[in-house]
C-alpha atoms as a printed R data frame, in Angstrom:
    type eleno elety resid chain resno       x      y       z
1   ATOM     1    CA   MET     A     1  -0.029 -0.025  -0.085
2   ATOM     2    CA   TYR     A     2   0.802  3.850  -0.365
3   ATOM     3    CA   CYS     A     3   0.568  4.817   3.235
4   ATOM     4    CA   GLU     A     4   3.430  7.415   3.087
5   ATOM     5    CA   THR     A     5   1.927  9.109  -0.291
6   ATOM     6    CA   ALA     A     6  -1.433  8.951   0.709
7   ATOM     7    CA   LEU     A     7  -0.843 10.388   4.761
8   ATOM     8    CA   THR     A     8   1.353 13.217   2.684
9   ATOM     9    CA   ALA     A     9  -1.549 14.130   0.093
10  ATOM    10    CA   TYR     A    10  -3.964 14.059   2.891
11  ATOM    11    CA   LEU     A    11  -2.109 16.458   5.171
12  ATOM    12    CA   VAL     A    12  -1.277 19.176   2.204
13  ATOM    13    CA   ASP     A    13  -4.961 18.748   1.185
14  ATOM    14    CA   MET     A    14  -6.158 19.413   4.846
15  ATOM    15    CA   ILE     A    15  -3.718 22.140   5.325
16  ATOM    16    CA   PHE     A    16  -3.254 23.785   2.091
17  ATOM    17    CA   GLY     A    17  -6.206 22.939  -0.217
18  ATOM    18    CA   GLU     A    18  -6.129 23.550  -3.954
19  ATOM    19    CA   ILE     A    19  -2.358 24.354  -5.252
20  ATOM    20    CA   PRO     A    20  -3.523 27.650  -7.275
21  ATOM    21    CA   PHE     A    21  -0.676 27.825  -9.544
22  ATOM    22    CA   ILE     A    22  -1.058 24.880 -11.686
23  ATOM    23    CA   ARG     A    23  -4.039 23.869 -13.795
24  ATOM    24    CA   HIS     A    24  -6.294 21.397 -12.044
25  ATOM    25    CA   PRO     A    25  -5.964 17.608 -13.116
26  ATOM    26    CA   VAL     A    26  -9.781 17.332 -13.362
27  ATOM    27    CA   VAL     A    27  -9.959 20.820 -15.270
28  ATOM    28    CA   LEU     A    28  -7.625 19.075 -17.711
29  ATOM    29    CA   MET     A    29  -9.696 15.915 -17.851
30  ATOM    30    CA   GLY     A    30 -12.999 18.374 -18.382
31  ATOM    31    CA   ASP     A    31 -11.362 19.625 -21.136
32  ATOM    32    CA   PHE     A    32 -10.491 16.646 -22.795
33  ATOM    33    CA   ILE     A    33 -14.139 15.467 -22.513
34  ATOM    34    CA   LYS     A    34 -15.249 18.819 -23.950
35  ATOM    35    CA   TRP     A    35 -13.091 18.651 -26.733
36  ATOM    36    CA   PHE     A    36 -13.855 14.556 -27.552
37  ATOM    37    CA   GLU     A    37 -17.668 15.440 -27.452
38  ATOM    38    CA   LYS     A    38 -17.453 18.287 -29.619
39  ATOM    39    CA   HIS     A    39 -15.721 16.299 -32.259
40  ATOM    40    CA   PHE     A    40 -16.650 12.751 -31.950
41  ATOM    41    CA   TYR     A    41 -20.068 12.908 -30.214
42  ATOM    42    CA   LYS     A    42 -22.382 10.172 -31.397
43  ATOM    43    CA   ASP     A    43 -25.959  9.024 -29.690
44  ATOM    44    CA   SER     A    44 -24.354  5.436 -29.198
45  ATOM    45    CA   VAL     A    45 -23.039  3.377 -26.131
46  ATOM    46    CA   SER     A    46 -20.240  2.490 -28.578
47  ATOM    47    CA   ARG     A    47 -18.790  6.205 -29.131
48  ATOM    48    CA   GLY     A    48 -19.091  6.769 -25.356
49  ATOM    49    CA   PHE     A    49 -16.928  3.519 -24.516
50  ATOM    50    CA   VAL     A    50 -14.608  4.830 -26.862
51  ATOM    51    CA   LEU     A    51 -14.227  8.300 -25.239
52  ATOM    52    CA   PHE     A    52 -14.173  6.477 -21.251
53  ATOM    53    CA   ILE     A    53 -11.150  4.060 -22.974
54  ATOM    54    CA   ALA     A    54  -9.407  7.443 -24.322
55  ATOM    55    CA   LEU     A    55  -9.419  9.405 -21.227
56  ATOM    56    CA   THR     A    56  -8.807  6.619 -18.961
57  ATOM    57    CA   SER     A    57  -5.864  5.318 -20.698
58  ATOM    58    CA   LEU     A    58  -4.494  8.612 -21.272
59  ATOM    59    CA   THR     A    59  -4.760  9.344 -17.489
60  ATOM    60    CA   PHE     A    60  -3.339  5.994 -16.804
61  ATOM    61    CA   THR     A    61  -0.250  6.363 -18.899
62  ATOM    62    CA   ILE     A    62   0.532 10.022 -17.800
63  ATOM    63    CA   SER     A    63   0.196  9.167 -13.863
64  ATOM    64    CA   PHE     A    64   2.273  5.949 -14.361
65  ATOM    65    CA   TYR     A    65   5.182  7.834 -15.843
66  ATOM    66    CA   ILE     A    66   4.914 10.549 -13.501
67  ATOM    67    CA   ALA     A    67   4.967  7.498 -10.559
68  ATOM    68    CA   PHE     A    68   7.621  6.060 -12.650
69  ATOM    69    CA   PHE     A    69  10.138  8.963 -12.833
70  ATOM    70    CA   ILE     A    70   9.496 10.776  -9.666
71  ATOM    71    CA   GLN     A    71   9.475  8.157  -7.005
72  ATOM    72    CA   ASN     A    72   9.678 10.361  -3.900
73  ATOM    73    CA   VAL     A    73   6.889  9.529  -2.122
74  ATOM    74    CA   TRP     A    74   6.581 13.157  -0.584
75  ATOM    75    CA   ILE     A    75   6.577 14.692  -3.997
76  ATOM    76    CA   GLN     A    76   3.813 12.273  -5.270
77  ATOM    77    CA   GLY     A    77   2.001 12.877  -2.326
78  ATOM    78    CA   ILE     A    78   1.916 16.717  -3.322
79  ATOM    79    CA   ILE     A    79   0.813 15.677  -6.815
80  ATOM    80    CA   ALA     A    80  -1.654 13.126  -5.423
81  ATOM    81    CA   SER     A    81  -3.325 15.897  -3.141
82  ATOM    82    CA   THR     A    82  -4.971 17.406  -6.228
83  ATOM    83    CA   ALA     A    83  -7.078 14.761  -6.434
84  ATOM    84    CA   LEU     A    84  -8.468 15.070  -2.969
85  ATOM    85    CA   ALA     A    85 -11.110 17.332  -2.242
86  ATOM    86    CA   SER     A    86 -11.636 17.708   1.616
87  ATOM    87    CA   ASN     A    87 -10.546 21.146   2.126
88  ATOM    88    CA   MET     A    88 -12.485 22.798  -0.638
89  ATOM    89    CA   LEU     A    89 -15.584 20.622   0.178
90  ATOM    90    CA   TYR     A    90 -15.587 22.019   3.601
91  ATOM    91    CA   ARG     A    91 -15.405 25.435   2.329
92  ATOM    92    CA   SER     A    92 -17.706 25.405  -0.243
93  ATOM    93    CA   VAL     A    93 -20.351 23.774   1.926
94  ATOM    94    CA   ARG     A    94 -20.047 26.145   4.578
95  ATOM    95    CA   GLU     A    95 -19.706 29.236   2.540
96  ATOM    96    CA   ILE     A    96 -23.470 28.190   2.206
97  ATOM    97    CA   ILE     A    97 -24.282 29.316   5.594
98  ATOM    98    CA   SER     A    98 -23.302 33.190   4.512
99  ATOM    99    CA   ALA     A    99 -23.962 33.133   0.995
100 ATOM   100    CA   PRO     A   100 -27.166 30.618   0.286
101 ATOM   101    CA   GLU     A   101 -27.426 31.540  -3.358
102 ATOM   102    CA   LYS     A   102 -24.129 29.684  -4.094
103 ATOM   103    CA   ILE     A   103 -25.834 26.589  -3.543
104 ATOM   104    CA   LYS     A   104 -26.382 26.421  -7.226
105 ATOM   105    CA   TYR     A   105 -22.622 25.869  -7.900
106 ATOM   106    CA   LEU     A   106 -22.750 22.680  -5.565
107 ATOM   107    CA   VAL     A   107 -25.702 20.647  -6.762
108 ATOM   108    CA   SER     A   108 -27.544 20.012 -10.071
109 ATOM   109    CA   ARG     A   109 -31.207 20.340  -8.541
110 ATOM   110    CA   ASP     A   110 -33.243 23.478  -9.657
111 ATOM   111    CA   THR     A   111 -32.354 26.087  -6.864
112 ATOM   112    CA   GLU     A   112 -34.274 29.490  -7.735
113 ATOM   113    CA   LYS     A   113 -37.192 28.807  -5.722
114 ATOM   114    CA   LEU     A   114 -35.448 26.537  -2.708
115 ATOM   115    CA   THR     A   115 -36.550 27.570   0.855
116 ATOM   116    CA   GLU     A   116 -34.145 27.674   4.003
117 ATOM   117    CA   SER     A   117 -34.772 24.677   4.828
118 ATOM   118    CA   GLU     A   118 -34.365 23.195   0.965
119 ATOM   119    CA   ILE     A   119 -31.173 24.923   0.920
120 ATOM   120    CA   CYS     A   120 -29.761 23.578   4.171
121 ATOM   121    CA   ARG     A   121 -31.117 20.222   2.947
122 ATOM   122    CA   ALA     A   122 -29.247 20.455  -0.623
123 ATOM   123    CA   ALA     A   123 -25.808 21.561   1.448
124 ATOM   124    CA   VAL     A   124 -25.924 18.585   3.823
125 ATOM   125    CA   GLU     A   125 -26.692 16.021   1.164
126 ATOM   126    CA   THR     A   126 -23.916 17.321  -1.165
127 ATOM   127    CA   TYR     A   127 -21.665 17.305   1.742
128 ATOM   128    CA   ALA     A   128 -22.708 13.792   2.490
129 ATOM   129    CA   GLU     A   129 -22.228 12.550  -1.000
130 ATOM   130    CA   ASN     A   130 -18.952 14.253  -1.745
131 ATOM   131    CA   LEU     A   131 -17.350 13.125   1.223
132 ATOM   132    CA   SER     A   132 -17.595  9.790  -0.446
133 ATOM   133    CA   ASP     A   133 -17.016 10.969  -4.174
134 ATOM   134    CA   GLY     A   134 -14.429 13.562  -3.289
135 ATOM   135    CA   VAL     A   135 -12.404 12.449  -0.448
136 ATOM   136    CA   ILE     A   136 -12.749  8.624   0.849
137 ATOM   137    CA   ALA     A   137 -12.853  7.262  -2.763
138 ATOM   138    CA   PRO     A   138  -9.731  8.778  -4.437
139 ATOM   139    CA   PHE     A   139  -7.980  8.521  -0.829
140 ATOM   140    CA   LEU     A   140  -8.794  4.764  -0.808
141 ATOM   141    CA   TYR     A   141  -7.568  4.523  -4.498
142 ATOM   142    CA   LEU     A   142  -4.341  6.467  -3.685
143 ATOM   143    CA   LEU     A   143  -3.739  4.240  -0.830
144 ATOM   144    CA   LEU     A   144  -4.242  0.851  -2.565
145 ATOM   145    CA   PHE     A   145  -2.716  1.853  -6.242
146 ATOM   146    CA   GLY     A   146  -0.655  5.183  -6.003
147 ATOM   147    CA   LEU     A   147  -1.029  7.668  -8.389
148 ATOM   148    CA   PRO     A   148  -2.112  5.653 -11.448
149 ATOM   149    CA   GLY     A   149  -5.108  4.378  -8.939
150 ATOM   150    CA   VAL     A   150  -6.175  7.853  -7.865
151 ATOM   151    CA   PHE     A   151  -6.104  9.366 -10.887
152 ATOM   152    CA   VAL     A   152  -8.061  6.885 -13.045
153 ATOM   153    CA   TYR     A   153 -10.715  7.375 -10.524
154 ATOM   154    CA   LYS     A   154 -10.711 10.887 -10.932
155 ATOM   155    CA   ALA     A   155 -10.989 10.394 -14.604
156 ATOM   156    CA   VAL     A   156 -14.071  7.810 -14.303
157 ATOM   157    CA   ASN     A   157 -15.904 10.232 -11.794
158 ATOM   158    CA   THR     A   158 -15.272 13.317 -13.987
159 ATOM   159    CA   LEU     A   159 -16.634 11.377 -16.870
160 ATOM   160    CA   ASP     A   160 -19.479 10.381 -14.966
161 ATOM   161    CA   SER     A   161 -20.439 13.948 -13.565
162 ATOM   162    CA   MET     A   162 -20.216 15.257 -17.184
163 ATOM   163    CA   VAL     A   163 -21.911 12.874 -19.449
164 ATOM   164    CA   GLY     A   164 -23.077 10.190 -16.792
165 ATOM   165    CA   TYR     A   165 -26.577 11.697 -17.197
166 ATOM   166    CA   ARG     A   166 -29.973  9.944 -17.853
167 ATOM   167    CA   ASN     A   167 -31.032 12.118 -20.349
168 ATOM   168    CA   SER     A   168 -31.702 12.208 -24.295
169 ATOM   169    CA   ARG     A   169 -28.224 13.242 -24.970
170 ATOM   170    CA   TYR     A   170 -26.177 11.231 -22.606
171 ATOM   171    CA   GLU     A   171 -28.441  8.071 -21.858
172 ATOM   172    CA   ARG     A   172 -26.359  5.924 -24.274
173 ATOM   173    CA   PHE     A   173 -23.116  8.133 -24.824
174 ATOM   174    CA   GLY     A   174 -22.509  8.250 -21.153
175 ATOM   175    CA   LYS     A   175 -23.850  4.836 -20.117
176 ATOM   176    CA   ILE     A   176 -20.556  3.305 -19.588
177 ATOM   177    CA   SER     A   177 -19.078  6.036 -17.800
178 ATOM   178    CA   ALA     A   178 -21.995  6.173 -15.326
179 ATOM   179    CA   ARG     A   179 -21.720  2.469 -14.762
180 ATOM   180    CA   ALA     A   180 -17.972  2.556 -14.052
181 ATOM   181    CA   ASP     A   181 -18.589  5.133 -11.680
182 ATOM   182    CA   ASP     A   182 -21.093  2.934  -9.666
183 ATOM   183    CA   ILE     A   183 -18.635  0.109  -9.747
184 ATOM   184    CA   LEU     A   184 -15.811  2.446  -8.203
185 ATOM   185    CA   ASN     A   185 -17.927  3.809  -5.713
186 ATOM   186    CA   PHE     A   186 -19.356  0.852  -4.387
187 ATOM   187    CA   ILE     A   187 -17.006  0.246  -1.841
188 ATOM   188    CA   PRO     A   188 -16.052  3.645  -0.836
189 ATOM   189    CA   ALA     A   189 -19.749  4.954  -0.456
190 ATOM   190    CA   ARG     A   190 -20.289  2.326   2.118
191 ATOM   191    CA   ILE     A   191 -17.337  2.734   4.121
192 ATOM   192    CA   THR     A   192 -18.103  6.663   3.711
193 ATOM   193    CA   ALA     A   193 -21.261  5.784   5.509
194 ATOM   194    CA   PHE     A   194 -19.662  3.488   8.272
195 ATOM   195    CA   LEU     A   195 -17.324  6.585   9.255
196 ATOM   196    CA   ILE     A   196 -19.992  9.166   9.538
197 ATOM   197    CA   ILE     A   197 -21.970  6.736  11.682
198 ATOM   198    CA   ALA     A   198 -18.660  5.923  13.783
199 ATOM   199    CA   VAL     A   199 -17.505  9.218  14.380
200 ATOM   200    CA   SER     A   200 -21.396 10.457  15.189
201 ATOM   201    CA   GLY     A   201 -21.390  8.063  17.880
202 ATOM   202    CA   SER     A   202 -24.994  6.855  16.556
203 ATOM   203    CA   VAL     A   203 -23.950  2.852  16.178
204 ATOM   204    CA   ALA     A   204 -27.707  2.279  16.561
205 ATOM   205    CA   GLY     A   205 -28.347  3.661  13.241
206 ATOM   206    CA   ILE     A   206 -26.605  0.588  11.419
207 ATOM   207    CA   ILE     A   207 -29.831 -1.028  11.297
208 ATOM   208    CA   LYS     A   208 -31.839  1.834   9.663
209 ATOM   209    CA   LEU     A   209 -28.981  2.493   7.662
210 ATOM   210    CA   PHE     A   210 -29.134 -1.010   5.760
211 ATOM   211    CA   LYS     A   211 -33.052 -0.541   5.683
212 ATOM   212    CA   GLN     A   212 -32.923  2.927   4.145
213 ATOM   213    CA   ALA     A   213 -30.004  3.662   2.185
214 ATOM   214    CA   GLY     A   214 -31.144  1.068  -0.881
215 ATOM   215    CA   GLY     A   215 -34.068  3.532  -1.344
216 ATOM   216    CA   HIS     A   216 -32.016  5.819  -3.485
217 ATOM   217    CA   SER     A   217 -31.887  5.740  -7.079
218 ATOM   218    CA   SER     A   218 -28.238  5.544  -7.288
219 ATOM   219    CA   PRO     A   219 -26.956  2.216  -5.853
220 ATOM   220    CA   ASN     A   220 -23.950  4.285  -3.708
221 ATOM   221    CA   ALA     A   221 -25.345  8.099  -3.054
222 ATOM   222    CA   GLY     A   222 -27.963  6.397  -0.500
223 ATOM   223    CA   TRP     A   223 -25.519  5.384   1.767
224 ATOM   224    CA   PRO     A   224 -23.534  8.363   2.827
225 ATOM   225    CA   ILE     A   225 -27.004 10.229   2.698
226 ATOM   226    CA   THR     A   226 -28.666  8.170   4.762
227 ATOM   227    CA   ALA     A   227 -25.801  7.653   7.374
228 ATOM   228    CA   MET     A   228 -25.481 11.599   7.532
229 ATOM   229    CA   ALA     A   229 -29.581 11.886   8.067
230 ATOM   230    CA   LEU     A   230 -28.938  8.979  10.865
231 ATOM   231    CA   ALA     A   231 -26.295 11.175  12.474
232 ATOM   232    CA   LEU     A   232 -27.796 14.307  12.737
233 ATOM   233    CA   ASN     A   233 -31.444 13.316  13.575
234 ATOM   234    CA   ILE     A   234 -32.883 14.817  10.300
235 ATOM   235    CA   LYS     A   235 -34.303 13.650   7.145
236 ATOM   236    CA   LEU     A   236 -32.609 14.298   3.741
237 ATOM   237    CA   GLY     A   237 -33.776 13.468   0.218
238 ATOM   238    CA   GLY     A   238 -37.704 14.007  -0.548
239 ATOM   239    CA   PRO     A   239 -39.190 15.473  -3.746
240 ATOM   240    CA   THR     A   240 -36.877 17.486  -5.273
241 ATOM   241    CA   SER     A   241 -36.991 19.555  -8.573
242 ATOM   242    CA   TYR     A   242 -34.499 18.720 -11.483
243 ATOM   243    CA   PHE     A   243 -34.557 20.644 -14.964
244 ATOM   244    CA   GLY     A   244 -38.268 21.643 -14.203
245 ATOM   245    CA   LYS     A   245 -39.536 18.285 -13.176
246 ATOM   246    CA   ILE     A   246 -40.313 16.757  -9.829
247 ATOM   247    CA   LYS     A   247 -38.408 13.452  -8.721
248 ATOM   248    CA   ASP     A   248 -40.306 11.802  -5.844
249 ATOM   249    CA   LYS     A   249 -37.236 10.580  -4.003
250 ATOM   250    CA   PRO     A   250 -37.848  8.883  -0.571
251 ATOM   251    CA   PHE     A   251 -36.791 10.599   2.581
252 ATOM   252    CA   PHE     A   252 -33.608  9.232   4.195
253 ATOM   253    CA   GLY     A   253 -33.517  9.288   7.995
254 ATOM   254    CA   THR     A   254 -36.511  9.434  10.618
255 ATOM   255    CA   GLY     A   255 -35.656 12.777  12.235
256 ATOM   256    CA   ARG     A   256 -37.183 16.557  11.491
257 ATOM   257    CA   GLU     A   257 -37.959 17.438   8.124
258 ATOM   258    CA   GLU     A   258 -37.265 21.367   8.533
259 ATOM   259    CA   LEU     A   259 -33.513 21.984   8.318
260 ATOM   260    CA   ASN     A   260 -31.462 25.104   9.451
261 ATOM   261    CA   THR     A   261 -27.455 26.410   9.256
262 ATOM   262    CA   ASP     A   262 -26.949 24.813  12.344
263 ATOM   263    CA   ASP     A   263 -27.451 21.261  10.439
264 ATOM   264    CA   ILE     A   264 -25.026 22.255   8.393
265 ATOM   265    CA   ILE     A   265 -22.532 23.228  11.023
266 ATOM   266    CA   ARG     A   266 -23.255 19.828  12.912
267 ATOM   267    CA   ALA     A   267 -22.715 17.874   9.474
268 ATOM   268    CA   LEU     A   268 -19.337 19.844   8.896
269 ATOM   269    CA   SER     A   269 -18.036 19.078  12.330
270 ATOM   270    CA   PHE     A   270 -17.439 15.582  11.828
271 ATOM   271    CA   GLN     A   271 -14.583 16.630   9.011
272 ATOM   272    CA   TRP     A   272 -12.050 16.830  11.917
273 ATOM   273    CA   ARG     A   273 -13.096 13.698  13.291
274 ATOM   274    CA   ILE     A   274 -12.569 11.551  10.150
275 ATOM   275    CA   ASP     A   275  -9.488 13.507   9.283
276 ATOM   276    CA   LEU     A   276  -8.131 12.256  12.946
277 ATOM   277    CA   LEU     A   277  -9.129  8.950  12.362
278 ATOM   278    CA   LEU     A   278  -7.798  8.279   9.003
279 ATOM   279    CA   LEU     A   279  -4.494  9.775  10.168
280 ATOM   280    CA   ILE     A   280  -4.375  7.651  13.481
281 ATOM   281    CA   LEU     A   281  -5.021  4.615  10.585
282 ATOM   282    CA   LEU     A   282  -2.520  5.802   8.159
283 ATOM   283    CA   ALA     A   283   0.154  6.415  10.904
284 ATOM   284    CA   ALA     A   284  -0.485  3.019  12.199
285 ATOM   285    CA   CYS     A   285  -0.097  1.374   9.022
286 ATOM   286    CA   ILE     A   286   3.355  3.131   8.150
287 ATOM   287    CA   ILE     A   287   4.738  2.148  11.571
């Protein structure tokens, strides 16, 4: 396992966040996806598969050779920190408390007519879900497979976020990307849920977690969202508007439906506990 690299990456991201003077790898991946779509888009699964293979192969090759030629674990850790989003996620969600209109940058749902409670619900949900996608999953693939592992994961996750929609344009074109993202996030989503339950002390919620998490349309998103709802004793989910249409999602959790900014603060308070737990585990691994 790549414990030293993962420890360095986590500490760098936790302390400094994004590195401002380089073009972020995810932005470069997004640029490639836009370029491919502009020149080679076709409403077919096979064309989407070509995009998937092209980006993941290119990402693997570049990251493999970077790891081959730069074998210093500290430098590798600094590079890998760009694939973690713990610091940025925390700051982005916390900003919603003072600037609720910025929720539109964090979620795909319609945000124009959201109430204060709905904005808070959206913020807590996106924090829980992205804690898995943006922190635990890349951390796990970095720990197990080094630079190639973490950046291939980020490539798949970026593909899903850009072309993995179930609509007329991407239903077929993004199918492979969406399925690959589901597979890669299967274990991390469940680890994230158990971490939330563990650091919140609501161990009794594990039974409810198993009963409710599967109700989400995503095979993975329901796990961290349900865990967060149970940990905070609130309800997340519920009917939500996407692109002008109401999606009748079930509720997750068994607490109150009306949320406020204190719930965002309580959700974010789990961050330092998860950070501490992961750092202790990494230190033990190294020792």
